[in-house]
DOGUVEX-450157 format. One record per residue (C-alpha): residue number from 0; x, y, z; chain. Coordinates in nm, 3 decimals, decimal comma. Each point is the difference from the previous one (the first is absolute). Example, Ala and Ser with C-alpha at 12.3 -4.5 7.8 and 13.67 -1.06 7.14 Angstrom:
     n         u         v         w   chain
     0     1,230    -0,450     0,780       A
     1     0,137     0,344    -0,066       A
This chain:
     n         u         v         w   chain
     0     8,212     4,735     8,583       A
     1    -0,052    -0,353     0,044       A
     2     0,107    -0,083    -0,343       A
     3     0,311     0,184     0,022       A
     4     0,075    -0,154     0,311       A
     5    -0,048    -0,355    -0,169       A
     6     0,224     0,101    -0,278       A
     7     0,275     0,096     0,240       A
     8    -0,030    -0,323     0,217       A
     9    -0,099    -0,283    -0,246       A
    10     0,152    -0,318     0,140       A
    11    -0,185    -0,229    -0,242       A
    12     0,274    -0,097    -0,197       A
    13     0,294     0,062     0,279       A
    14     0,025    -0,369     0,082       A
    15     0,034    -0,110    -0,346       A
    16     0,228     0,250    -0,104       A
    17     0,222    -0,082     0,290       A
    18     0,097    -0,315    -0,159       A
    19     0,137     0,179    -0,323       A
    20     0,385     0,022    -0,042       A
    21     0,001     0,363    -0,073       A
    22    -0,159     0,068     0,309       A
    23     0,253    -0,230     0,183       A
    24     0,280     0,216    -0,155       A
    25    -0,193     0,318     0,099       A
    26    -0,033    -0,109     0,374       A
    27     0,385    -0,091    -0,017       A
    28     0,055     0,347    -0,121       A
    29    -0,206     0,165     0,252       A
    30     0,157    -0,190     0,278       A
    31     0,388     0,083    -0,129       A
    32    -0,132     0,387    -0,050       A
    33    -0,156    -0,006     0,366       A
    34     0,338    -0,125     0,148       A
    35     0,179     0,284    -0,205       A
    36    -0,211     0,276     0,068       A
    37    -0,072    -0,102     0,375       A
    38     0,397    -0,004     0,043       A
    39     0,070     0,337    -0,168       A
    40    -0,314     0,171     0,116       A
    41     0,103     0,084     0,352       A
    42     0,354     0,169    -0,104       A
    43    -0,193     0,187    -0,272       A
    44    -0,176     0,150     0,283       A
    45     0,266     0,091     0,198       A
    46     0,215     0,116    -0,257       A
    47    -0,294     0,224    -0,130       A
    48     0,007    -0,123    -0,338       A
    49    -0,360    -0,030    -0,072       A
    50     0,033     0,226    -0,305       A
    51     0,294    -0,151    -0,136       A
    52    -0,206    -0,337     0,011       A
    53    -0,285     0,185    -0,187       A
    54     0,278     0,134    -0,263       A
    55     0,153    -0,338    -0,063       A
    56    -0,342    -0,177    -0,067       A
    57    -0,073     0,241    -0,279       A
    58     0,337    -0,008    -0,148       A
    59    -0,062    -0,392     0,021       A
    60    -0,327     0,080    -0,219       A
    61     0,211     0,188    -0,232       A
    62     0,222    -0,293    -0,066       A
    63    -0,257    -0,236    -0,036       A
    64    -0,198     0,245    -0,240       A
    65     0,347     0,011    -0,219       A
    66     0,025    -0,370     0,019       A
    67    -0,371    -0,022    -0,123       A
    68     0,044     0,217    -0,273       A
    69     0,346    -0,182    -0,127       A
    70    -0,121    -0,353     0,044       A
    71     0,218    -0,081     0,307       A
    72    -0,056    -0,156     0,328       A
    73    -0,250     0,227     0,202       A
    74     0,166    -0,112     0,360       A
    75     0,374     0,044    -0,160       A
    76    -0,128     0,357    -0,102       A
    77    -0,132     0,075     0,322       A
    78     0,326    -0,105     0,160       A
    79     0,209     0,213    -0,193       A
    80    -0,231     0,290     0,028       A
    81    -0,035    -0,017     0,380       A
    82     0,412    -0,112     0,065       A
    83     0,080     0,318    -0,208       A
    84    -0,227     0,226     0,177       A
    85     0,104    -0,132     0,343       A
    86     0,390     0,062    -0,082       A
    87    -0,103     0,350    -0,125       A
    88    -0,179     0,093     0,308       A
    89     0,292    -0,170     0,209       A
    90     0,270     0,221    -0,191       A
    91    -0,193     0,322    -0,052       A
    92    -0,189     0,000     0,338       A
    93     0,214    -0,097     0,268       A
    94    -0,060     0,315     0,220       A
    95    -0,350    -0,037     0,171       A
    96    -0,073     0,369    -0,081       A
    97     0,037    -0,032    -0,360       A
    98    -0,162    -0,353    -0,039       A
    99    -0,354     0,072    -0,087       A
   100     0,076     0,263    -0,255       A
   101     0,253    -0,230    -0,193       A
   102    -0,260    -0,290     0,025       A
   103    -0,265     0,225    -0,122       A
   104     0,195     0,120    -0,302       A
   105     0,078    -0,339    -0,101       A
   106    -0,334    -0,145     0,066       A
   107    -0,181     0,266    -0,199       A
   108     0,225    -0,098    -0,315       A
   109    -0,024    -0,360     0,025       A
   110    -0,369     0,014     0,048       A
   111    -0,034     0,224    -0,307       A
   112     0,203    -0,216    -0,203       A
   113    -0,183    -0,339     0,119       A
   114    -0,354     0,174    -0,102       A
   115     0,141     0,088    -0,343       A
   116     0,131    -0,370    -0,053       A
   117    -0,352    -0,133     0,079       A
   118    -0,149     0,231    -0,247       A
   119     0,230    -0,136    -0,256       A
   120    -0,081    -0,333     0,069       A
   121    -0,294    -0,168    -0,209       A
   122    -0,023    -0,336     0,176       A
   123    -0,286    -0,127     0,204       A
   124    -0,114     0,308     0,268       A
   125    -0,035    -0,296     0,234       A
   126     0,418    -0,010     0,028       A
   127     0,006     0,386     0,057       A
   128    -0,265    -0,005     0,269       A
   129     0,178    -0,287     0,171       A
   130     0,327     0,196     0,032       A
   131    -0,208     0,259     0,228       A
   132    -0,202    -0,259     0,171       A
   133     0,157    -0,344     0,016       A
   134    -0,082    -0,313    -0,142       A
   135     0,044    -0,349     0,152       A
   136     0,017    -0,162    -0,349       A
   137     0,305     0,191    -0,055       A
   138     0,184    -0,240     0,216       A
   139     0,145    -0,306    -0,208       A
   140     0,248    -0,242     0,098       A
   141     0,305     0,211    -0,149       A
   142    -0,135     0,311     0,194       A
   143    -0,025    -0,191     0,315       A
   144     0,363    -0,144    -0,042       A
   145     0,116     0,369    -0,055       A
   146    -0,213     0,098     0,310       A
   147     0,156    -0,262     0,215       A
   148     0,364     0,099    -0,126       A
   149    -0,047     0,350     0,087       A
   150    -0,130    -0,102     0,337       A
   151     0,290    -0,188     0,097       A
   152     0,245     0,278    -0,080       A
   153    -0,225     0,255     0,202       A
   154    -0,046    -0,225     0,288       A
   155     0,393    -0,088     0,018       A
   156     0,099     0,373    -0,046       A
   157    -0,247     0,108     0,277       A
   158     0,137    -0,313     0,217       A
   159     0,349     0,141    -0,029       A
   160    -0,062     0,356     0,047       A
   161    -0,316    -0,003     0,214       A
   162     0,155     0,138     0,350       A
   163     0,201     0,260    -0,184       A
   164    -0,287     0,107    -0,205       A
   165    -0,212     0,019     0,292       A
   166     0,244     0,226     0,196       A
   167     0,039     0,227    -0,300       A
   168    -0,374     0,015    -0,061       A
   169    -0,050     0,085     0,370       A
   170     0,271     0,269     0,064       A
   171     0,197     0,062    -0,328       A
   172     0,225     0,267     0,159       A
   173     0,100    -0,221     0,285       A
   174     0,076    -0,305    -0,214       A
   175     0,202     0,188    -0,236       A
   176     0,219     0,131     0,308       A
   177     0,042    -0,360     0,075       A
   178     0,123    -0,107    -0,305       A
   179    -0,299    -0,135    -0,180       A
   180     0,012     0,047    -0,361       A
   181    -0,352     0,209    -0,033       A
   182     0,050     0,099    -0,330       A
   183     0,085    -0,335    -0,155       A
   184    -0,268    -0,132     0,207       A
   185    -0,267     0,250    -0,132       A
   186     0,089    -0,097    -0,360       A
   187    -0,021    -0,378     0,101       A
   188    -0,340     0,038     0,146       A
   189    -0,121     0,189    -0,282       A
   190     0,071    -0,251    -0,230       A
   191    -0,154    -0,271     0,190       A
   192    -0,314     0,226    -0,003       A
   193     0,039     0,008    -0,361       A
   194     0,011    -0,352    -0,043       A
   195    -0,289    -0,084     0,252       A
   196    -0,232     0,261    -0,183       A
   197     0,086    -0,129    -0,329       A
   198    -0,115    -0,327     0,093       A
   199    -0,316     0,124     0,152       A
   200    -0,129     0,214    -0,295       A
   201    -0,125    -0,264    -0,233       A
   202    -0,176    -0,178     0,296       A
   203    -0,167     0,294     0,177       A
   204     0,048     0,278    -0,237       A
   205     0,188     0,328    -0,005       A
   206    -0,251     0,183     0,173       A
   207    -0,032    -0,184     0,323       A
   208     0,363    -0,112     0,057       A
   209     0,033     0,258     0,265       A
   210    -0,291    -0,188     0,215       A
   211     0,166    -0,333     0,025       A
   212     0,367     0,134     0,019       A
   213    -0,063     0,255     0,259       A
   214    -0,333    -0,024     0,198       A
   215     0,102    -0,338     0,156       A
   216     0,283     0,159     0,158       A
   217    -0,199     0,300     0,099       A
   218    -0,246    -0,196     0,175       A
   219     0,249    -0,235     0,183       A
   220     0,169     0,308     0,151       A
   221    -0,319     0,100     0,141       A
   222    -0,032    -0,284     0,241       A
   223     0,388    -0,065     0,089       A
   224     0,364     0,180     0,004       A
   225     0,181    -0,349     0,005       A
   226     0,151    -0,026    -0,377       A
   227    -0,013    -0,358     0,018       A
   228    -0,368     0,000     0,112       A
   229    -0,091     0,286    -0,277       A
   230     0,161    -0,218    -0,260       A
   231    -0,162    -0,318     0,065       A
   232    -0,348     0,194     0,032       A
   233     0,062     0,182    -0,332       A
   234     0,102    -0,336    -0,184       A
   235    -0,353    -0,117     0,141       A
   236    -0,206     0,294    -0,102       A
   237     0,170    -0,016    -0,354       A
   238    -0,087    -0,351    -0,020       A
   239    -0,355     0,038     0,075       A
   240    -0,063     0,284    -0,235       A
   241     0,177    -0,153    -0,283       A
   242    -0,099    -0,393     0,018       A
   243    -0,353     0,130     0,149       A
   244    -0,002     0,219    -0,306       A
   245     0,059    -0,256    -0,255       A
   246    -0,264    -0,233     0,141       A
   247    -0,251     0,262     0,035       A
   248     0,044     0,126    -0,377       A
   249    -0,047    -0,349    -0,150       A
   250    -0,351    -0,022     0,011       A
   251    -0,121     0,342    -0,106       A
   252     0,274     0,000    -0,263       A
   253     0,121     0,345     0,105       A
   254     0,350     0,130     0,072       A
   255     0,177    -0,098     0,306       A
   256     0,109     0,362     0,092       A
   257    -0,316     0,123     0,163       A
   258    -0,049    -0,307     0,188       A
   259     0,362     0,000     0,127       A
   260    -0,015     0,378     0,087       A
   261    -0,318    -0,041     0,182       A
   262     0,142    -0,312     0,224       A
   263     0,300     0,183     0,085       A
   264    -0,168     0,330     0,079       A
   265    -0,229    -0,190     0,244       A
   266     0,316    -0,142     0,166       A
   267     0,131     0,359     0,028       A
   268    -0,349     0,116     0,157       A
   269     0,001    -0,295     0,231       A
   270     0,359     0,088     0,121       A
   271    -0,091     0,352     0,067       A
   272    -0,288    -0,116     0,216       A
   273     0,234    -0,254     0,183       A
   274     0,233     0,276     0,047       A
   275    -0,277     0,263     0,133       A
   276    -0,122    -0,283     0,236       A
   277     0,330    -0,107     0,131       A
   278     0,142     0,371     0,050       A
   279     0,367     0,143    -0,131       A
   280     0,145    -0,160     0,314       A
   281    -0,081    -0,354    -0,109       A
   282     0,131     0,065    -0,347       A
   283     0,307     0,139     0,136       A
   284     0,079    -0,293     0,203       A
   285    -0,127    -0,284    -0,258       A
């Protein structure tokens, strides 16, 4: 047991590795992903799109697996897979009642296709594993530039459409009656999720994208009903999980995904305890 603990939290090399350029790239990437995940998570939770995020991450995995098989850029392949998936989810599953079944159908097909592509790939096994669990060494300068560019696009669109998105997320029927283009916003938001998910897959892996794109928003919503406070807390929790996950994973040389998922889960548990202590009335008036 002690040996396992020492393996998980071995900080002997952490200080030295923090000076390495690839770690700087990984920390910048984690900070950017934390911002994106934190901004999107409250809207994802409000709109009930958790399963859609899971489906998009799996299709980003499929796109990355195709890129790996055909020798293309992994991040570009993930973007293509995730954006195509998000467009399909947006076009075929606009009605809340049919959304889960549409996502399930596309998810099953895409995941099976991705597994087949990985089986056909005869390169390094580490490359296959990193698609599922993430790898900080996958963040090179070109990938960081692509990530930064995608983040600018996502943040710009959110800045322009945040208020109608929030309105359409909280009460789509009333928003539609007031003239808000709910269907168009649903498609735009789905594409934003696709871009952000595709950026996260090479770093945290397809399996645990859900942890950093949903849990921060779910945690923040436990302690406040003010959308600005919830968004700020969500960004904070996502940054703690991703940047902290990178730092904790350095010494043991283990995937970031387990550390990031644990940190954000602790944030969620802490928020639930705070909400229980303060009571429901305090949360409503926060």
